[in-house]
C-alpha positions in Angstrom: -6.5 -70.2 102.6 -7.2 -66.7 101.2 -10.8 -65.7 100.6 -11.9 -65.0 97.0 -13.6 -61.6 96.7 -14.2 -61.5 92.9 -14.6 -64.3 90.5 -15.6 -64.0 86.8 -16.7 -67.1 85.0 -16.7 -67.6 81.2 -17.8 -64.0 80.7 -18.7 -62.7 77.2 -20.1 -59.3 76.2 -21.2 -58.7 72.6 -22.1 -55.4 71.0 -23.8 -55.9 67.6 -21.8 -59.1 67.0 -18.5 -57.7 68.3 -17.2 -59.5 71.4 -15.8 -56.9 73.7 -15.2 -59.7 76.2 -14.7 -63.2 75.1 -15.0 -66.2 77.5 -13.0 -64.3 80.1 -12.1 -66.0 83.4 -10.7 -64.0 86.3 -10.2 -64.5 90.0 -9.0 -62.1 92.7 -8.4 -62.6 96.4 -9.5 -60.4 99.3 -6.9 -57.8 100.2 -5.2 -58.0 96.8 -4.0 -55.1 94.6 -4.4 -56.2 91.0 -3.4 -54.1 87.9 -5.1 -54.7 84.6 -3.2 -53.7 81.5 -3.7 -54.2 77.8 -3.7 -52.3 74.4 -6.6 -50.1 73.4 -9.7 -52.3 72.6 -8.6 -55.1 74.9 -11.8 -54.9 76.9 -10.6 -53.1 80.0 -13.4 -50.6 80.3 -16.1 -53.2 79.5 -14.5 -55.4 82.2 -15.2 -52.7 84.8 -18.6 -51.9 83.4 -19.8 -55.5 83.9 -18.5 -55.7 87.5 -20.4 -52.5 88.4 -23.6 -53.5 86.5 -23.4 -50.8 83.9 -23.2 -53.5 81.2 -24.9 -56.8 81.4 -23.0 -59.9 80.2 -24.1 -61.8 77.1 -22.9 -65.0 78.7 -21.2 -66.0 82.0 -21.4 -64.7 85.5 -19.7 -62.3 87.9 -19.5 -63.3 91.6 -18.6 -60.7 94.3 -18.2 -61.9 97.8 -19.8 -65.2 96.6 -23.0 -63.5 95.2 -23.9 -63.5 91.6 -24.2 -59.8 90.4 -26.0 -60.6 87.2 -29.4 -59.5 88.2 -28.3 -56.6 90.5 -28.6 -52.9 89.5 -25.6 -50.5 89.5 -27.0 -48.9 92.7 -27.4 -52.3 94.4 -23.9 -53.4 93.4 -22.5 -50.1 94.8 -24.3 -50.6 98.1 -23.0 -54.2 98.2 -19.5 -52.9 98.3 -18.1 -52.1 94.8 -16.8 -48.6 94.4 -15.5 -47.2 91.1 -13.3 -44.2 90.2 -13.5 -43.1 86.6 -10.7 -41.6 84.5 -11.9 -38.0 84.9 -12.2 -36.8 88.5 -15.8 -36.4 89.6 -15.7 -34.0 92.5 -17.9 -31.1 93.6 -15.8 -28.2 92.3 -17.8 -25.5 94.2 -17.3 -27.3 97.5 -14.1 -27.4 99.6 -12.0 -30.6 99.9 -13.4 -31.1 103.4 -17.0 -30.7 102.2 -16.5 -33.1 99.4 -15.3 -35.8 101.8 -17.8 -35.0 104.5 -20.6 -35.4 102.0 -19.8 -39.1 101.4 -18.5 -40.1 104.9 -22.1 -40.1 106.1 -24.5 -41.3 103.4 -27.5 -40.0 105.3 -26.3 -36.4 104.6 -27.2 -34.2 101.7 -25.4 -31.1 100.5 -27.5 -28.8 102.8 -26.7 -30.7 106.0 -23.0 -31.0 105.0 -22.8 -27.2 104.6 -24.8 -26.1 107.6 -24.8 -28.8 110.3 -21.9 -29.6 112.6 -20.2 -33.0 112.1 -20.2 -35.3 115.1 -17.0 -36.4 116.7 -16.8 -39.7 114.9 -17.2 -38.0 111.5 -14.6 -35.4 112.4 -12.1 -38.1 113.3 -12.8 -40.1 110.1 -12.5 -36.9 108.0 -9.2 -35.9 109.6 -7.8 -39.4 109.1 -8.9 -39.5 105.4 -7.4 -36.1 104.7 -4.1 -37.3 106.1 -4.3 -40.5 104.0 -4.8 -38.6 100.7 -2.3 -35.9 101.6 -4.7 -33.0 101.5 -4.9 -31.9 105.1 -3.3 -28.5 104.4 -5.9 -27.9 101.6 -9.0 -29.1 103.5 -10.7 -25.7 103.3 -9.6 -25.0 99.7 -12.3 -25.1 97.0 -11.9 -28.3 94.9 -11.8 -26.2 91.7 -8.5 -24.8 92.8 -6.8 -28.2 93.2 -4.3 -29.5 90.7 -5.4 -32.4 88.5 -3.4 -34.9 90.6 -4.9 -33.5 93.8 -8.4 -33.9 92.3 -7.6 -37.5 91.5 -6.5 -38.1 95.1 -9.6 -36.3 96.4 -11.9 -38.5 94.4 -10.1 -41.6 95.5 -10.6 -40.3 99.1 -14.3 -39.9 98.4 -14.4 -43.4 97.1 -12.7 -44.8 100.2 -15.1 -42.7 102.4 -17.9 -44.9 101.2 -16.2 -48.0 102.7 -16.3 -50.2 99.6 -14.9 -53.8 99.8 -13.5 -53.5 96.3 -12.1 -50.3 94.7 -12.1 -50.1 90.9 -9.7 -47.3 89.8 -9.6 -46.5 86.1 -6.4 -44.8 84.8 -5.7 -42.7 87.8 -2.5 -41.0 86.5 -3.6 -40.0 83.0 -2.3 -36.4 82.5 -0.4 -36.2 85.7 3.1 -35.0 86.3 5.8 -37.4 87.5 5.5 -36.1 91.1 1.7 -36.4 91.0 1.9 -39.9 89.6 4.2 -41.0 92.4 1.8 -39.4 95.0 -1.2 -41.3 93.6 0.9 -44.5 93.5 1.9 -44.1 97.1 -1.8 -43.5 98.0 -2.9 -46.7 96.3 -0.2 -48.7 98.0 -1.2 -47.3 101.4 -4.9 -48.1 100.7 -3.9 -51.6 99.6 -3.0 -52.4 103.2 -6.7 -52.5 104.0 -8.6 -52.7 100.7 -9.0 -54.9 97.7 -8.1 -52.8 94.6 -8.2 -53.2 90.8 -6.3 -50.6 88.8 -6.6 -50.1 85.1 -3.6 -48.3 83.7 -1.5 -47.6 80.6 1.5 -45.9 82.2 4.0 -48.7 82.6 6.3 -46.8 85.0 3.3 -46.3 87.3 2.4 -50.0 86.9 5.9 -50.9 88.0 5.5 -48.7 91.1 2.4 -50.3 92.4 2.0 -53.7 90.7 2.0 -56.9 92.8 0.1 -59.0 90.3 -0.7 -58.0 86.8 -3.4 -59.3 84.4 -3.0 -58.6 80.7 -6.2 -58.4 78.6 -6.2 -58.9 74.8 -9.1 -59.1 72.5 -11.5 -59.5 75.4 -9.8 -62.3 77.2 -7.0 -62.9 79.7 -3.7 -63.2 77.8 -1.6 -63.9 80.9 -1.0 -63.1 84.6 2.0 -62.8 86.8 4.2 -60.3 88.6 5.6 -57.3 86.6 8.9 -59.0 85.9 7.2 -62.0 84.3 4.8 -59.9 82.3 7.3 -57.4 80.8 9.4 -60.3 79.5 6.6 -62.4 78.2 6.9 -62.8 74.4 3.1 -62.9 73.9 2.7 -59.6 75.8 5.4 -58.0 73.8 3.9 -59.2 70.6 0.5 -57.7 71.6 2.1 -54.3 72.5 4.4 -54.1 69.5 1.8 -55.4 67.1 4.1 -58.0 65.7 5.5 -61.5 66.6 8.9 -61.9 68.1 11.3 -64.8 67.7 13.0 -64.0 71.0 12.3 -66.0 74.1 11.9 -64.7 77.7 15.6 -65.0 78.5 16.7 -63.3 75.3 14.3 -60.4 75.9 15.7 -60.2 79.5 19.3 -59.9 78.3 18.4 -57.2 75.7 16.6 -55.2 78.4 19.5 -55.4 80.9 21.9 -54.3 78.2 19.6 -51.4 77.2 19.3 -50.3 80.8 23.1 -50.2 81.1 23.4 -48.3 77.9 20.8 -45.8 79.1 22.4 -45.3 82.5 23.8 -41.9 81.4 20.5 -41.1 79.6 22.3 -41.5 76.2 22.3 -44.8 74.4 24.7 -44.0 71.5 24.4 -45.6 68.0 27.8 -47.3 68.7 26.4 -48.8 72.0 23.2 -49.9 70.2 25.3 -51.6 67.5 27.4 -53.3 70.2 24.4 -54.7 71.9 22.6 -55.8 68.7 25.7 -57.4 67.2 26.7 -59.2 70.4 23.2 -60.6 71.2 22.2 -61.5 67.7 25.4 -63.5 67.2 24.9 -65.2 70.6 21.2 -66.1 70.0 21.2 -67.0 66.3 22.0 -70.4 64.8 22.3 -69.2 61.2 23.1 -66.0 59.3 19.5 -65.7 58.3 18.3 -66.0 61.9 20.9 -63.5 63.0 19.4 -60.9 60.6 16.0 -61.5 62.1 17.3 -61.1 65.6 19.1 -57.8 64.7 15.8 -56.3 63.6 13.8 -57.6 66.6 16.4 -56.6 69.2 16.0 -52.9 68.3 12.5 -53.0 69.7 13.9 -53.7 73.2 16.5 -50.9 73.4 14.1 -48.0 74.0 13.1 -49.0 77.5 15.1 -48.2 80.6 13.9 -50.8 83.2 15.4 -50.7 86.7 18.2 -53.3 87.1 16.7 -54.4 90.4 13.7 -55.6 88.5 15.7 -57.5 85.9 18.8 -59.0 87.4 16.9 -61.3 89.9 15.4 -63.1 86.8 18.8 -64.4 85.7 18.8 -68.1 86.7 22.4 -69.2 86.5 25.9 -67.9 87.3 26.8 -68.4 83.7 24.0 -66.1 82.6 25.2 -63.5 85.1 28.8 -63.7 83.9 27.7 -63.2 80.3 25.6 -60.2 81.3 28.6 -58.8 83.1 30.8 -59.2 80.1 28.3 -57.5 77.7 27.6 -54.7 80.3 31.3 -54.0 80.8 31.8 -53.8 77.0 29.0 -51.3 76.7 30.4 -49.1 79.5 33.9 -49.3 78.2 32.9 -48.1 74.8 34.0 -44.7 76.0 35.3 -43.3 79.2 32.9 -44.2 81.9 31.2 -41.2 83.5 29.8 -40.9 87.1 26.3 -42.1 86.2 27.6 -45.2 84.3 29.9 -46.0 87.2 27.0 -46.0 89.6 25.1 -48.3 87.2 28.1 -50.6 87.0 28.4 -50.8 90.8 24.7 -51.5 91.1 25.1 -54.2 88.6 27.9 -55.9 90.5 25.9 -55.7 93.8 22.8 -57.3 92.1 24.8 -60.0 90.3 26.4 -61.2 93.6 29.2 -62.9 91.8 32.4 -63.8 93.7 34.9 -60.8 93.5 37.6 -63.2 92.2 35.4 -64.3 89.3 34.5 -60.7 88.5 38.2 -59.7 88.4 39.0 -62.6 86.1 36.2 -61.7 83.7 37.3 -58.1 83.5 41.0 -58.9 83.1 40.2 -61.2 80.2 38.1 -58.5 78.6 40.9 -56.0 79.0 43.4 -58.4 77.5 41.3 -59.2 74.5 40.3 -55.6 73.8 
């Protein structure tokens, strides 16, 4: 049985009558990488503030490694094993990368001893290993002020790890980063997750897909739902929260729309004709009346903007019948015009993921060609 490292029980936090957290319950196991998402105002920052002792709960308790943190100070909680990285990198800009890390590897040091005393062999080994982990070995002697924003983010994560916390709290680590820097930070967190418990707060859904194992969605100060990324991104309640409106579509219908959109976007150009084909096909399939069909037409447009990897979507199809219907629609989208190289690659990936018998695929395609 896995050990629980963090448990939050019926937690509420009120500010002048406003409940930033409302009867929130949360549990996390040791060694877990958990991503917390939610719209602005969902309570994500307050969630971290309570864990670190910056904010005291109005009601409820926070248990870390089995101990109630309620009466502990921020300093005591940090010493007990909770480390937090804030949105903006907090590094010593006038010190080198190596000096920043060396300062926190040995907590008995101060800035003076870091700059003017030789590190012992154990500290040197720890420093070299940490520099390699965060990918900054080549820039060890560079002043931190000269690092890119993404490199400063990785340096601060390294400084956090150097303090040997049992739980790392990482708040929006990729805000303002380039795609390459975002991927580097994601790879770093995945590497650290092999030996640490980590909570990441993030808005960037592409980044969340890169690192997420289990996702918790906060809304109005409470847990809306939890699950893997595939389950979360197709949950109607989550979609309702992010879109700001209710949806009549169920999980499977949302899944079909997203697969069709991904096929349409495979050449980075979802044409109006392709959009109409998807919307008309699915609205007719899903609706039981002309009025309902009109509703679905409007709602389906909300799901055609995202391009989610097929590898994340196709495994969620439960039956061969669903797979065959997805194949039919995808083929129609791709045959709307002469298929280009990118679309052909997407089609081949689709076939590989669907894993339908080749004879059945040939029959479906021949029928579509005959009826076209």
